[in-house]
DOFITOR-320977 format. One line per 2 residues: number of its first residue (from 1); for each residue z, y, x of C-alpha. Coordinates in Angstrom, 1 decimal. Each point is the difference from the previous one (the first is absolute). Layout:
% residues N
NUM> Z Y X  ...;
//
This chain:
% residues 418
1> 6.8 29.5 16.9  -1.2 -2.7 2.4;
3> -3.4 1.6 0.2  1.6 3.4 1.0;
5> 2.0 -1.8 2.6  -3.1 -1.6 1.6;
7> -1.8 3.3 -0.1  2.9 1.7 1.8;
9> 0.1 -2.7 2.7  -3.8 0.3 0.6;
11> 0.3 3.8 0.3  2.8 -0.4 2.6;
13> -2.2 -2.6 1.8  -2.9 2.5 0.3;
15> 2.4 2.8 1.2  1.4 -2.2 2.7;
17> -3.4 -0.9 1.3  -0.7 3.7 0.3;
19> 3.3 0.8 1.8  -0.4 -3.1 2.3;
21> 3.1 0.9 2.1  2.3 -2.5 1.6;
23> 3.0 1.2 -1.9  -1.7 -0.9 -3.3;
25> -1.1 -3.6 1.0  3.1 -1.6 -1.4;
27> -0.2 1.9 -3.2  -3.7 -0.8 -0.2;
29> 0.7 -3.7 0.2  2.6 0.2 -2.8;
31> -2.4 1.9 -2.3  -2.8 -2.5 0.7;
33> 2.3 -2.9 -0.9  1.1 1.6 -3.2;
35> -3.5 0.8 -1.0  -1.0 -3.6 0.6;
37> 2.9 -1.3 -2.1  -0.8 2.3 -2.9;
39> -3.6 -1.0 0.1  0.8 -3.7 -0.2;
41> 2.4 0.6 -2.9  -2.7 1.8 -1.9;
43> -2.3 -3.0 0.5  2.3 -2.2 -2.2;
45> -0.6 0.2 -3.8  2.5 2.0 -2.0;
47> 1.4 -3.1 -1.7  1.1 -1.3 3.4;
49> 2.1 3.1 0.7  1.6 0.5 -3.4;
51> 1.3 -2.7 -2.4  -2.0 -0.4 -3.2;
53> 3.1 1.0 -2.0  2.5 2.8 0.7;
55> 3.3 -1.5 1.2  2.0 0.5 -3.2;
57> 2.2 -2.6 -1.8  -2.1 -2.8 -1.3;
59> 1.1 -3.3 -1.7  -1.5 -3.0 1.9;
61> 1.3 -3.0 -1.7  -0.5 -3.8 -0.5;
63> 1.4 -2.5 -2.4  1.6 -3.1 1.5;
65> -0.1 -2.9 -2.6  0.7 -3.7 0.1;
67> -3.2 -0.8 -1.9  -2.7 -1.4 2.3;
69> 2.1 1.2 2.9  2.8 -1.4 2.2;
71> 0.8 3.3 1.8  3.4 0.1 -1.6;
73> 0.8 -3.7 0.6  0.2 0.2 3.9;
75> 2.4 2.3 1.8  -2.1 0.5 3.1;
77> -3.3 0.5 -2.0  1.7 2.5 -2.2;
79> 1.3 1.9 3.0  -3.4 -0.1 1.7;
81> -1.7 1.2 -3.2  2.3 3.0 -0.3;
83> -0.5 0.9 3.7  -3.7 -0.2 -0.4;
85> 0.0 2.2 -3.1  1.9 2.6 1.9;
87> -2.4 -0.1 2.9  -2.8 0.6 -2.4;
89> 1.8 3.0 -1.4  1.0 -1.3 -3.4;
91> 3.3 1.5 -1.2  1.2 -1.9 -3.1;
93> 0.3 -3.7 -1.1  0.6 -1.4 -3.5;
95> 1.5 -3.5 0.5  0.2 -2.1 -3.2;
97> 3.6 -0.9 -1.0  -0.4 -1.5 -3.5;
99> -2.8 -2.4 -0.5  -0.8 -3.4 -1.6;
101> 3.3 0.1 -1.9  2.0 0.2 3.2;
103> 1.6 2.7 2.2  -1.2 0.0 3.7;
105> 3.4 1.2 1.2  3.4 -1.7 -0.5;
107> 1.1 1.1 -3.5  3.3 -0.5 -1.7;
109> -1.6 1.2 -3.3  -2.7 -2.6 0.2;
111> 2.5 -2.7 0.9  1.9 0.7 -3.2;
113> -3.0 0.2 -2.3  -2.6 -2.3 1.5;
115> 2.3 -2.4 1.8  -1.5 0.7 3.4;
117> 0.5 3.1 2.2  -3.3 -0.1 1.9;
119> -3.6 -1.2 -0.2  0.0 -3.7 1.1;
121> -2.9 0.6 2.4  1.1 -1.6 3.3;
123> -1.0 3.0 2.0  2.7 2.1 -1.7;
125> 2.9 -2.3 0.4  2.8 1.1 2.3;
127> -1.5 3.5 0.1  0.2 3.3 -1.7;
129> -3.6 1.1 0.0  0.7 3.4 -1.5;
131> 2.6 0.8 2.6  -2.5 -0.9 2.7;
133> -2.7 2.3 -1.5  2.5 2.8 -0.3;
135> 1.4 -0.4 3.6  -3.3 -0.5 1.8;
137> -1.9 2.4 -2.2  2.4 2.8 0.6;
139> 0.0 -0.8 3.8  -3.7 0.6 -0.2;
141> 0.3 3.2 -2.0  -1.4 -1.6 -3.1;
143> 1.2 1.0 -3.5  1.1 -3.2 -1.9;
145> -0.4 0.0 -3.8  0.6 -3.5 -1.6;
147> -2.5 -0.9 -2.7  1.3 -1.5 -3.2;
149> -3.3 -1.8 -0.4  0.4 -2.3 -3.1;
151> 2.1 2.4 -2.1  0.6 -1.7 -3.3;
153> -2.6 -2.8 0.7  0.9 -3.5 1.1;
155> -1.9 -3.3 0.5  0.0 -2.1 -3.1;
157> 1.6 -2.9 1.8  2.6 2.1 1.9;
159> 3.7 -0.8 0.1  0.6 3.4 -1.6;
161> -2.3 -0.8 -3.0  1.6 -3.5 -0.4;
163> 3.6 1.3 0.1  -0.5 3.0 -2.2;
165> -2.7 -0.9 -2.6  1.6 2.4 -2.5;
167> -0.9 2.9 2.3  -3.7 -0.6 -0.3;
169> -2.3 2.0 -2.3  -3.1 -1.2 -1.8;
171> -3.2 0.8 -1.9  -0.2 0.2 -3.8;
173> -1.0 -3.7 -0.2  3.0 -0.9 2.0;
175> -1.8 -0.9 3.3  1.6 1.2 3.2;
177> -2.4 -1.0 2.8  -1.8 3.0 1.6;
179> -2.7 -0.8 2.5  -0.1 1.7 3.4;
181> -3.1 -1.4 1.6  0.6 -3.8 -0.1;
183> 3.8 0.4 -0.2  2.1 -0.4 -3.1;
185> 2.5 2.8 -0.4  2.6 0.9 -2.5;
187> 1.7 3.4 -0.6  3.6 0.9 -0.3;
189> 0.7 2.1 -3.0  0.6 3.6 1.3;
191> 1.6 1.0 -3.3  2.9 -2.6 0.2;
193> 3.2 1.5 1.4  0.7 -3.2 2.1;
195> -3.4 0.2 1.6  0.4 3.7 0.7;
197> 3.3 -0.5 1.6  -1.2 -2.9 2.2;
199> -3.0 2.0 1.4  2.2 3.1 0.5;
201> 2.6 -2.0 1.8  -2.6 -1.4 2.4;
203> -1.3 3.5 0.7  3.4 1.5 0.6;
205> 1.0 -2.9 2.2  -2.9 0.8 2.3;
207> 0.7 3.7 0.0  3.7 -0.4 0.8;
209> -0.2 -2.7 2.6  -3.0 1.0 2.1;
211> -0.9 3.1 2.0  -3.3 0.4 -1.9;
213> -1.9 3.2 -0.4  -1.0 -0.6 -3.5;
215> -1.0 -2.7 -2.6  -3.3 -0.5 -1.7;
217> -1.2 -1.2 -3.4  -3.4 -0.6 -1.5;
219> -1.7 -1.0 -3.3  2.2 -3.1 -0.1;
221> 2.9 2.3 -0.9  -1.7 0.2 -3.4;
223> -1.3 -2.7 -2.3  -3.4 -1.3 -1.0;
225> -0.8 1.8 -3.3  -0.9 -3.3 -1.7;
227> 3.7 -1.1 0.3  3.2 1.3 -1.7;
229> -0.2 -2.1 -3.2  3.2 -2.1 0.8;
231> 2.7 -0.1 -2.6  2.3 2.4 1.8;
233> -2.6 2.8 0.4  -1.4 -0.5 -3.5;
235> 3.6 0.4 -1.4  0.5 3.1 2.1;
237> -3.3 1.6 -1.2  0.9 -0.8 -3.6;
239> 3.4 1.6 0.4  -1.6 3.2 1.2;
241> -2.8 0.0 -2.6  1.8 -0.6 -3.3;
243> -0.6 -3.8 0.0  -3.7 0.3 0.7;
245> -1.4 -2.7 2.4  -2.1 0.9 3.1;
247> -3.7 0.4 -0.5  -2.1 -3.2 0.4;
249> -2.3 1.9 2.3  1.7 0.0 3.4;
251> -2.0 3.1 1.0  1.2 2.1 -3.0;
253> 0.7 3.4 1.4  3.5 0.4 -1.5;
255> 1.0 -3.5 1.0  -1.2 0.6 3.5;
257> 1.8 3.3 0.2  3.2 -1.5 -1.4;
259> 0.2 -2.7 2.6  -1.2 2.3 2.8;
261> 2.8 2.5 -0.9  2.6 -2.7 0.2;
263> -1.2 -0.9 3.5  0.0 3.7 0.9;
265> 3.7 0.2 -1.1  0.8 -3.0 2.1;
267> -1.8 1.6 3.0  2.2 3.0 -0.4;
269> 3.1 -2.2 -0.1  -1.1 -1.8 3.2;
271> -0.8 3.3 1.8  3.5 1.3 -0.8;
273> 1.6 -3.2 1.2  -2.0 0.1 3.3;
275> 1.0 3.6 0.6  3.6 -0.8 -0.7;
277> -0.1 -2.7 2.6  -1.9 2.0 2.6;
279> -1.1 3.5 -0.8  -2.5 0.0 2.9;
281> -1.8 -3.2 -1.1  -3.6 0.9 -0.9;
283> -1.2 -1.3 -3.4  -3.6 -1.0 0.6;
285> -2.5 -1.3 -2.6  -3.3 -1.6 0.8;
287> -1.9 -0.5 -3.3  -3.6 -0.4 -1.1;
289> -1.7 3.1 -1.4  1.8 1.4 -3.0;
291> -2.3 -1.2 -2.8  0.2 -3.6 1.2;
293> 3.8 0.1 0.8  0.8 1.4 -3.5;
295> -2.4 -1.9 -2.2  0.3 -3.4 1.7;
297> 3.5 0.1 1.6  1.9 2.6 -2.1;
299> 0.8 1.7 3.2  -0.3 3.7 -0.7;
301> 0.4 1.3 3.6  -1.5 3.4 -1.0;
303> 3.1 0.5 -2.2  2.3 -1.4 2.7;
305> -1.4 2.5 2.5  0.4 2.9 -2.4;
307> 3.6 -1.0 -0.6  0.7 0.1 3.7;
309> 0.5 -3.8 0.3  -2.7 -0.5 2.6;
311> 0.5 1.5 3.5  -2.9 -1.7 1.7;
313> -3.2 -1.1 -1.9  -2.5 -2.5 1.5;
315> -2.8 -0.6 -2.5  -1.8 -3.3 0.5;
317> -3.7 0.8 -0.1  -1.5 -3.4 0.9;
319> -3.7 0.7 -0.6  -3.0 -1.0 2.1;
321> -2.4 2.6 -1.5  0.6 3.3 1.8;
323> -1.0 2.1 -3.0  2.4 -1.9 -2.3;
325> 2.7 0.2 2.7  -0.5 3.8 0.4;
327> 0.0 0.6 -3.8  3.5 -1.5 -0.2;
329> 1.3 2.7 2.4  -1.2 2.8 -2.3;
331> 2.0 -0.7 -3.2  2.2 2.8 -1.3;
333> 3.2 -2.1 0.1  -0.7 -0.8 3.7;
335> -0.5 3.7 0.9  3.1 1.0 -2.0;
337> 2.2 -2.4 1.9  -1.6 0.9 3.3;
339> 1.0 3.7 -0.6  3.7 -0.7 0.5;
341> 0.7 -3.5 1.4  -1.6 -2.0 2.8;
343> -2.9 -2.0 -1.5  -1.7 -2.6 2.1;
345> -2.8 -2.5 -0.7  0.2 -3.7 0.3;
347> -3.1 -1.5 1.5  -0.9 -3.7 0.1;
349> -0.9 -1.4 3.4  -0.8 -3.5 -1.2;
351> 1.4 -3.1 -1.7  -0.1 -3.7 0.8;
353> -3.4 -0.3 -1.7  -1.1 3.6 0.2;
355> -1.4 1.6 3.2  0.2 3.8 0.3;
357> -2.0 1.5 2.9  1.5 2.7 2.2;
359> -2.8 2.3 -1.0  1.2 0.0 -3.6;
361> 3.6 0.6 1.1  -1.1 2.9 2.2;
363> -2.0 1.6 -2.9  2.9 -0.3 -2.4;
365> 2.5 1.4 2.4  -2.3 3.0 0.6;
367> -0.3 0.6 -3.8  3.8 0.0 -0.2;
369> 0.4 2.4 2.9  -2.8 2.3 -1.3;
371> 2.2 0.5 -3.1  3.2 0.7 1.9;
373> 2.0 -2.9 -1.3  3.3 -0.9 1.8;
375> -1.5 -3.1 1.6  -1.1 -3.6 -0.5;
377> 1.5 -3.4 -0.2  -1.8 -3.3 0.5;
379> 0.2 -3.2 -1.9  0.8 -2.1 1.8;
381> 1.2 -0.7 3.6  -1.8 -3.3 0.5;
383> -3.4 1.5 -0.9  0.3 2.9 2.4;
385> -1.3 -2.1 2.9  1.0 -3.7 -0.4;
387> -1.6 -1.1 -3.3  -3.5 1.6 0.5;
389> -3.5 -0.8 1.1  0.1 2.8 2.6;
391> 1.6 -0.6 3.4  3.7 0.9 0.1;
393> -0.5 2.3 3.0  -2.8 1.8 -1.8;
395> 2.2 0.5 -3.1  3.0 1.2 2.1;
397> -2.3 2.5 1.8  -1.2 1.2 -3.4;
399> 3.5 0.7 -1.1  0.8 1.7 3.3;
401> -2.9 2.2 -0.6  1.3 0.9 -3.4;
403> 3.4 0.7 1.4  -0.6 1.3 3.6;
405> 3.4 1.6 0.2  3.4 -0.5 -1.6;
407> 1.3 2.2 -2.9  3.0 0.1 -2.2;
409> 0.4 -1.7 -3.4  -0.2 2.7 -2.8;
411> 2.9 0.1 -2.5  1.8 2.4 -2.2;
413> 3.4 -0.6 1.6  -1.4 1.2 3.3;
415> -1.3 3.2 -1.5  -3.6 -1.1 -0.7;
417> -2.1 2.6 -1.8  -3.4 -0.4 -1.6;
//
């Protein structure tokens, strides 16, 4: 179309030269000007004229955690971070609200069970961090979905573990410590009614008391498959298996399935409670790929999704090898979910001791876009441009190039369609 416009302008230019009458001089000047503008526009590459992605809804998220980051611990820094994310055309944030055995918001439920209503971190005292994220985030047009990061997991030395030792589960040999890197963790037993009620109460408390857009869970809403041999769970299994004890092999298919189904039933219960508290609250899940989630964490998100318990799926594909990363996007369960709910991909932007170059981030985002996923979310805020070997301005420019213009957050409640 632009070429036709230039051609027409040039034809008019030639015609005016031939007419060369005074009454056409003004018109002649206009035509020459338009011709020059069109020619200049054609000299720019196509990518400079048209965004690399059609302006449809696209999830552009980032996780905000308190591990290796203090973004949540300073009011002004949090506000500045949210403003900066909006300027770079992000549209959703996932602030952690349950971490290290503490809530990061004032909680009556936590006060009753743990003996303290808030994480003792000095930067949180006298504040309601979640309320700040919601208020500032919404002012900036950001979708705010609190992240229930630790799920059933807690530090081994946490106040929660000390006050409720009977709530913990174990391996067959009775050991309870589960290593996460260098950290000693323990796991609350997701099959105990008291544990289930406590976690549900925390979730519903958030949904009822804050103007959030959704709430998010991940693999920690399951249980490491090596655990589940505590006395309570063994007795429950025996009751449902004619007195037969659980298999010694923690990876036994039936034993894995039995525990995974119990967690799925609980997920259904939580989903129902969330919707009863706020029908417009989006239930988001950010798991690892299905095989790992199911076999290692008993989190059968494929079944959750088929049952309608997941309204927003963000699969964590933290891989450096581009071929491996791409292969994870092609699995049948991913394509099946993608056909009827928004499915986005979690991309790692770096860790405290792991540098991820912007070139890798660009390549992975492109692979996601090539396959028409709903969007991308990055782990985690601090490694976007602060905790990195590349200059902060260079990184911010990189994300600005990825997201040159704003777009809306895709979700089923807003009429999203695949």
